[in-house]
C-alpha positions as CSV (number, residue, x, y, z in Angstrom):
1,M,107.8,106.3,109.7
2,N,111.2,104.5,109.2
3,R,110.7,101.2,107.5
4,I,114.4,100.3,107.2
5,K,115.3,96.7,107.4
6,V,118.9,96.1,108.6
7,S,120.1,92.7,109.6
8,L,122.9,94.0,111.9
9,A,120.3,96.0,113.8
10,A,118.3,92.9,114.3
11,V,121.3,91.0,115.6
12,I,122.2,93.9,118.0
13,A,118.6,94.0,119.2
14,A,118.8,90.3,120.0
15,L,122.1,90.7,121.8
16,T,120.8,93.6,123.9
17,M,117.5,92.0,124.7
18,V,118.5,90.8,128.2
19,P,118.7,94.2,129.8
20,A,115.5,95.3,127.9
21,F,113.6,92.3,129.3
22,A,115.1,92.8,132.7
23,A,113.7,96.3,132.7
24,G,110.2,95.1,131.6
25,D,109.8,91.9,133.6
26,K,108.0,93.5,136.5
27,N,104.8,95.1,135.7
28,S,103.8,97.9,138.3
29,D,100.2,97.1,137.6
30,N,99.3,93.7,139.0
31,D,96.0,93.6,137.1
32,R,97.1,93.1,133.5
33,Q,93.5,93.3,132.4
34,H,93.7,97.0,132.8
35,V,96.9,97.5,130.9
36,L,97.2,97.7,127.1
37,K,100.7,97.4,125.8
38,I,101.2,98.8,122.2
39,Y,104.2,98.5,120.0
40,N,104.4,100.9,117.1
41,W,106.6,103.0,114.8
42,A,107.8,106.4,116.0
43,D,105.7,109.4,115.0
44,Y,102.9,107.1,113.7
45,I,99.9,108.0,115.7
46,D,98.0,111.0,117.2
47,E,99.1,110.6,120.8
48,D,96.0,112.5,122.1
49,L,93.9,109.7,120.6
50,L,96.3,107.2,122.2
51,Y,96.5,108.4,125.7
52,N,93.3,110.4,126.2
53,E,90.6,109.5,123.8
54,F,90.9,105.7,123.7
55,P,90.9,105.2,127.5
56,K,87.7,107.3,127.7
57,W,86.1,105.5,124.8
58,Y,87.0,102.1,126.2
59,K,85.5,103.0,129.6
60,E,82.3,104.1,127.8
61,Q,82.1,100.9,125.8
62,T,83.1,98.3,128.5
63,G,82.8,100.1,131.8
64,E,86.5,99.2,132.5
65,D,89.6,101.4,133.0
66,I,92.6,100.9,130.8
67,K,96.2,102.2,131.1
68,I,98.3,102.6,128.0
69,V,101.9,101.3,127.9
70,Y,103.4,102.6,124.6
71,S,106.7,101.3,123.1
72,L,108.4,102.3,119.9
73,F,110.5,100.4,117.2
74,D,112.1,101.6,114.0
75,I,113.0,98.3,112.4
76,N,110.5,95.6,111.7
77,E,112.9,92.8,112.5
78,I,113.6,94.3,116.0
79,M,109.9,94.2,116.7
80,L,109.7,90.6,115.4
81,T,112.7,89.4,117.4
82,K,111.4,90.8,120.7
83,I,108.1,88.9,120.2
84,E,109.5,85.7,118.7
85,K,112.6,85.2,120.8
86,G,111.8,87.2,123.8
87,H,108.1,86.4,124.1
88,E,107.3,90.0,124.9
89,D,103.7,90.4,125.9
90,Y,102.7,93.3,123.6
91,D,99.0,93.3,123.1
92,V,99.0,95.2,119.8
93,A,101.8,95.7,117.2
94,C,102.0,97.5,113.8
95,P,104.2,95.4,111.5
96,S,104.6,95.8,107.7
97,D,102.9,93.5,105.2
98,Y,105.9,91.1,104.7
99,I,106.4,90.8,108.4
100,I,102.7,90.0,108.9
101,E,103.3,87.2,106.4
102,R,106.3,85.9,108.4
103,M,104.4,86.2,111.7
104,L,101.5,84.2,110.4
105,R,103.8,81.5,109.0
106,N,105.5,81.2,112.3
107,D,102.3,81.1,114.3
108,L,103.0,84.3,116.1
109,L,99.6,86.0,115.8
110,L,96.3,85.5,117.5
111,P,93.0,85.7,115.6
112,L,91.0,88.9,115.9
113,N,87.7,89.0,117.7
114,K,85.4,91.2,115.6
115,D,82.3,90.8,117.8
116,F,82.0,94.0,119.9
117,G,78.4,93.6,121.0
118,D,76.6,96.9,121.0
119,T,79.8,98.8,120.0
120,P,79.9,99.6,116.2
121,N,82.2,97.4,114.2
122,Y,84.4,100.0,112.4
123,L,86.6,97.2,111.0
124,E,83.8,96.1,108.8
125,E,82.2,99.5,108.2
126,S,85.3,101.6,107.4
127,V,88.2,99.5,106.1
128,S,88.4,99.7,102.3
129,P,87.7,96.5,100.3
130,F,91.0,97.3,98.5
131,A,93.0,96.8,101.7
132,K,91.1,93.6,102.6
133,M,91.8,92.3,99.1
134,M,95.5,93.1,99.4
135,F,95.7,91.4,102.8
136,S,94.0,88.3,101.4
137,K,97.0,88.0,99.0
138,L,99.5,87.8,101.8
139,E,101.2,84.4,101.7
140,A,100.3,83.0,105.1
141,S,100.4,79.2,104.9
142,G,96.8,78.9,104.0
143,K,95.5,81.5,106.6
144,D,93.5,84.5,105.6
145,A,95.5,87.5,106.9
146,N,92.2,89.4,107.4
147,D,91.4,87.1,110.2
148,Y,94.6,88.2,112.0
149,A,95.4,91.7,110.9
150,V,93.7,95.0,110.0
151,G,95.4,97.6,107.8
152,Y,96.5,100.9,109.3
153,M,98.4,103.0,106.7
154,W,99.5,102.4,103.2
155,G,101.5,104.0,100.4
156,T,103.6,103.7,97.3
157,T,107.3,104.0,96.3
158,G,108.2,106.6,93.7
159,F,110.2,109.7,92.9
160,L,110.1,113.0,94.8
161,Y,111.6,115.7,92.6
162,N,112.3,119.4,92.4
163,S,110.6,120.9,89.3
164,A,113.2,123.6,89.2
165,Y,115.8,121.1,88.2
166,V,113.9,118.0,87.0
167,N,111.4,117.9,84.2
168,D,108.3,115.7,84.4
169,D,109.4,113.6,81.4
170,E,112.8,112.9,83.1
171,V,111.2,110.8,85.8
172,T,108.8,108.6,83.9
173,S,111.3,105.8,84.3
174,W,113.4,104.4,87.2
175,S,116.3,104.9,84.8
176,A,116.4,108.5,86.0
177,I,118.8,107.3,88.8
178,R,121.3,106.7,86.0
179,N,121.0,110.2,84.5
180,P,124.3,112.0,85.0
181,K,122.4,115.3,85.2
182,F,121.4,114.3,88.8
183,A,124.8,113.3,90.0
184,G,125.4,114.5,93.5
185,H,121.8,115.6,93.9
186,L,120.1,112.2,94.1
187,F,119.1,110.5,97.3
188,V,117.9,106.9,97.5
189,K,116.0,105.4,100.4
190,D,118.2,103.0,102.3
191,A,115.6,100.2,102.1
192,F,116.5,97.3,99.9
193,R,113.0,95.9,99.4
194,D,111.6,99.3,98.2
195,V,114.4,99.7,95.7
196,Y,114.8,96.1,94.5
197,G,111.2,95.6,93.5
198,P,110.7,98.6,91.3
199,L,114.1,98.2,89.6
200,L,113.3,94.6,88.8
201,M,110.1,95.7,87.2
202,M,112.0,98.1,85.0
203,L,114.7,95.6,84.1
204,R,112.1,92.9,83.3
205,Q,109.8,95.4,81.5
206,D,109.9,93.5,78.2
207,D,108.9,90.3,79.9
208,L,106.0,92.1,81.7
209,N,104.8,93.6,78.4
210,S,104.9,90.3,76.6
211,G,103.0,88.5,79.4
212,K,106.0,86.2,80.1
213,V,105.8,87.2,83.7
214,T,103.4,89.1,85.9
215,R,104.1,91.8,88.5
216,H,102.8,89.4,91.2
217,Q,105.3,86.8,90.2
218,L,108.1,89.4,90.2
219,A,107.1,90.4,93.7
220,F,108.3,86.9,94.8
221,D,111.4,86.8,92.5
222,T,114.6,86.7,94.6
223,S,116.5,84.4,92.3
224,D,120.3,84.7,92.0
225,E,119.8,85.9,88.4
226,S,117.4,88.7,89.3
227,I,119.4,89.8,92.3
228,A,122.5,90.0,90.1
229,L,120.6,92.0,87.5
230,V,119.5,94.6,90.0
231,E,122.9,94.7,91.6
232,E,124.7,95.4,88.3
233,Y,122.3,98.2,87.5
234,L,122.6,99.9,90.9
235,K,126.4,99.7,90.7
236,S,126.3,101.4,87.3
237,C,124.6,104.5,88.7
238,K,126.2,104.5,92.1
239,E,128.3,107.6,91.3
240,N,125.1,109.6,90.9
241,I,123.9,108.9,94.4
242,A,124.6,111.6,97.0
243,G,123.4,109.5,99.9
244,W,121.5,106.4,101.0
245,E,119.0,108.0,103.3
246,Q,117.0,106.6,106.1
247,D,115.0,109.6,107.0
248,F,116.8,112.8,105.9
249,G,116.0,112.7,102.2
250,K,112.8,114.6,102.5
251,E,114.5,117.3,104.5
252,R,117.3,117.6,101.8
253,M,114.6,118.0,99.2
254,V,112.7,120.7,101.2
255,Q,116.0,122.6,101.6
256,G,116.6,122.4,97.9
257,K,119.8,120.4,98.4
258,G,118.4,117.4,96.7
259,W,116.8,117.3,93.2
260,L,115.6,113.8,93.1
261,N,114.7,111.3,95.9
262,L,113.6,107.7,95.5
263,T,111.3,107.5,98.5
264,W,107.9,106.7,99.9
265,S,104.7,108.6,99.2
266,G,104.2,109.5,102.9
267,D,107.6,111.2,103.0
268,A,106.8,112.9,99.7
269,S,103.5,114.2,100.9
270,W,105.1,115.8,104.0
271,A,108.0,117.3,101.9
272,I,105.7,118.7,99.3
273,E,103.6,120.5,101.9
274,E,106.7,121.8,103.8
275,A,108.5,122.9,100.7
276,A,105.4,124.8,99.4
277,E,105.7,127.1,102.4
278,L,109.3,128.0,101.3
279,G,108.3,128.5,97.7
280,V,109.9,125.3,96.5
281,D,107.9,123.2,94.1
282,L,108.3,119.5,94.8
283,R,106.3,116.8,93.0
284,Y,105.9,113.1,93.3
285,T,105.4,110.4,90.6
286,V,105.4,106.6,90.2
287,P,107.4,105.7,87.1
288,E,105.7,104.0,84.3
289,E,107.4,100.6,84.7
290,G,105.6,100.1,88.0
291,S,106.4,100.0,91.7
292,N,105.6,98.7,95.2
293,Y,102.7,99.6,97.3
294,W,103.0,98.7,100.9
295,F,100.7,98.3,104.0
296,D,101.2,98.4,107.7
297,G,98.6,96.7,109.9
298,W,97.5,96.2,113.5
299,V,98.0,92.6,114.8
300,I,97.7,90.9,118.2
301,P,100.9,89.0,118.9
302,K,100.9,85.5,120.3
303,Y,102.0,86.4,123.8
304,A,99.4,89.2,124.3
305,K,97.9,89.3,127.8
306,N,95.0,91.6,127.1
307,Q,93.3,90.5,123.9
308,K,90.0,92.2,124.8
309,A,91.5,95.7,125.0
310,A,93.6,95.0,121.9
311,N,90.6,94.2,119.8
312,Y,88.8,97.3,121.0
313,F,91.9,99.4,120.3
314,I,92.1,98.2,116.7
315,N,88.4,98.8,116.2
316,F,88.9,102.3,117.7
317,M,91.7,103.1,115.2
318,C,89.3,102.3,112.3
319,K,86.7,104.8,113.5
320,P,86.5,107.3,110.6
321,E,87.1,110.5,112.7
322,N,90.1,108.8,114.3
323,A,91.5,107.7,110.9
324,I,91.3,111.3,109.8
325,R,93.1,112.6,112.9
326,N,95.9,110.1,112.4
327,M,96.3,111.0,108.7
328,N,96.4,114.7,109.6
329,E,99.0,114.0,112.3
330,I,101.4,111.8,110.5
331,G,100.9,112.4,106.8
332,Y,100.3,108.9,105.7
333,V,97.1,107.4,104.2
334,S,94.6,105.3,106.2
335,V,93.2,102.1,104.8
336,C,89.8,103.3,105.9
337,A,87.5,104.6,103.2
338,S,84.2,105.7,104.7
339,P,82.1,108.6,103.3
340,E,83.3,110.8,106.2
341,I,86.9,110.3,105.2
342,L,86.2,111.0,101.5
343,E,84.4,114.2,102.5
344,A,87.3,115.3,104.7
345,M,90.0,114.6,102.1
346,E,88.4,115.9,98.9
347,D,89.5,119.4,98.0
348,P,88.7,120.7,94.4
349,E,90.6,124.0,95.0
350,A,93.8,122.3,96.1
351,Y,93.5,119.4,93.6
352,P,91.8,120.7,90.5
353,E,92.7,117.5,88.5
354,T,90.7,114.4,89.3
355,V,91.8,110.9,90.1
356,N,90.0,107.6,89.7
357,V,90.0,106.0,93.2
358,S,87.1,103.6,92.7
359,Y,89.5,100.9,93.9
360,M,89.5,102.6,97.3
361,F,86.1,104.2,97.7
362,G,84.0,102.1,95.4
363,E,81.6,102.8,92.6
364,G,81.2,106.5,91.7
365,A,84.7,107.4,92.9
366,D,86.2,107.5,89.5
367,S,86.6,111.3,89.3
368,L,87.4,112.9,92.6
369,H,89.5,115.8,93.7
370,L,92.0,114.1,96.0
371,N,95.7,114.5,96.7
372,P,97.2,112.2,94.0
373,V,100.3,111.5,96.1
374,M,98.1,110.1,98.9
375,Y,95.5,108.6,96.7
376,P,97.1,107.5,93.4
377,D,95.0,107.1,90.3
378,Q,93.8,103.6,89.3
379,S,96.3,103.6,86.5
380,V,99.1,103.8,89.1
381,I,97.7,101.0,91.2
382,D,97.4,98.8,88.1
383,R,101.2,99.0,87.6
384,C,102.1,98.3,91.2
385,D,102.2,95.2,93.4
386,M,102.7,94.5,97.1
387,M,106.0,93.5,98.7
388,H,106.3,90.0,100.2
389,D,108.5,88.2,102.6
390,S,111.7,87.0,101.0
391,G,112.1,84.2,103.5
392,D,115.5,82.5,103.5
393,R,116.5,84.7,100.5
394,T,116.6,87.8,102.7
395,D,120.3,87.3,103.5
396,A,121.1,87.2,99.7
397,L,119.2,90.5,99.2
398,L,120.9,92.1,102.2
399,E,124.3,91.0,100.9
400,M,123.6,92.5,97.5
401,W,122.5,95.7,99.1
402,S,125.7,95.8,101.2
403,R,127.9,95.3,98.2
404,V,126.1,98.0,96.3
405,K,126.5,100.6,99.1
406,G,130.1,99.4,99.7
407,D,129.5,98.1,103.3
408,N,132.2,95.6,103.2
409,M,132.9,95.1,106.9
410,S,133.6,91.6,107.9
411,M,131.3,89.6,110.3
412,I,134.0,89.8,112.9
413,I,133.7,93.6,112.9
414,Y,129.9,93.4,113.1
415,V,130.3,91.1,116.2
416,V,132.8,93.5,117.8
417,I,130.4,96.3,117.3
418,A,127.5,94.3,118.7
419,V,129.4,93.3,121.8
420,A,130.4,96.9,122.4
421,I,126.8,98.0,122.1
422,L,125.8,95.2,124.5
423,A,128.4,96.4,127.0
424,V,127.1,100.0,126.7
425,A,123.5,98.8,127.1
426,Y,124.3,97.0,130.3
427,A,126.1,100.0,131.7
428,A,123.2,102.3,130.8
429,Y,120.7,99.9,132.4
430,A,122.7,99.7,135.6
431,S,123.3,103.5,135.8
432,N,119.7,104.4,135.0
433,K,117.9,101.8,137.0
434,K,117.2,104.2,139.9
435,K,115.8,106.8,137.4
436,K,113.3,104.4,135.8
437,S,110.3,105.4,137.9
438,H,111.0,109.0,137.3
439,R,111.1,108.5,133.5
440,R,107.8,106.6,133.6
441,K,106.2,109.3,135.6
442,T,107.4,112.0,133.2
443,R,106.2,110.0,130.2
444,R,102.7,109.7,131.7
């Protein structure tokens, strides 16, 4: 999954929205009650579940047919813009935690209906209390996010490293990105939120240890002083960074071209498994100063036309066997924590050392043989906190990130690029209009 947040991309999305809406205004199926429109990240679901299993299950539960219309996004803000500004009638979307906050504040979500009659309620039976507790901490103008959203996948931010070049004790701190040993072999995720939070924890470590500030308070700290502190530190180690990667970092690590990668646990889990087949020993750790954990969740946007099917789909995604299939397919970790999932994921042979995951699976789960990248120990969770929406401070963070990377193009240049892309989008729309039905038929 690509969780990159880029303001220019959001602007371009808004500018190119006219042809996109023109293409989607006319629904070939006049009966919208039999169409479920889903908006999700790329490579973030088992498509057999999506296109084959869910329609069959929905028919069994309701006696009704359903057709899936599936669309992809790769930036949270693009998804948000299409719903907020374009009133796109997606029935289900999968935003990240901080965007769920923003959507709730802006009254862009419909409440969930958790009454499925004779159908089992997997939302209540399978979703971990840990995920529900985290969602209850989302700042949503007095609303309980659990009434509007259900977690899907979650993970942490940390270091993926090659043990042939990096010792375990060299990555206990985020200051590893400043170590000249890794110059030219360090890749950093091009995601300002995922970098800013952990570095702020490191730079304010004395205040955290003394109790002057809490991790939860730092999760909301986007003051000028804190932004300047992180910016100065990033600039001091910029010469070490071989690349600001959006999705290629894990592949560089697998190939042995990268030694150290500041990345997400999901990318790390994939890379570790791929590298092992090539005889490369990659490892993952969350530095001692603390980090972010993040959540993506299913929501029903305000302009949804098929709330019934949307609720059933979210329930279906929480069915234990489906959560397992999705995890196996995409490499990320489900928020579901039923006994079936625990049984499927525990492997004493592969993971001889145990982890305390009682926060996830409840009492008695304090010594289990699970993948510590996917299921971090309680000690790791205790030094992490969730990211939150930075609101009107988002631009200040983006500007800092741009200065650090050296993206100094003027707004005029951005506008010129956006206009050029708009022209290309219109041309593509016009030239491909006749091919539209063929593409849809192929996609089915």
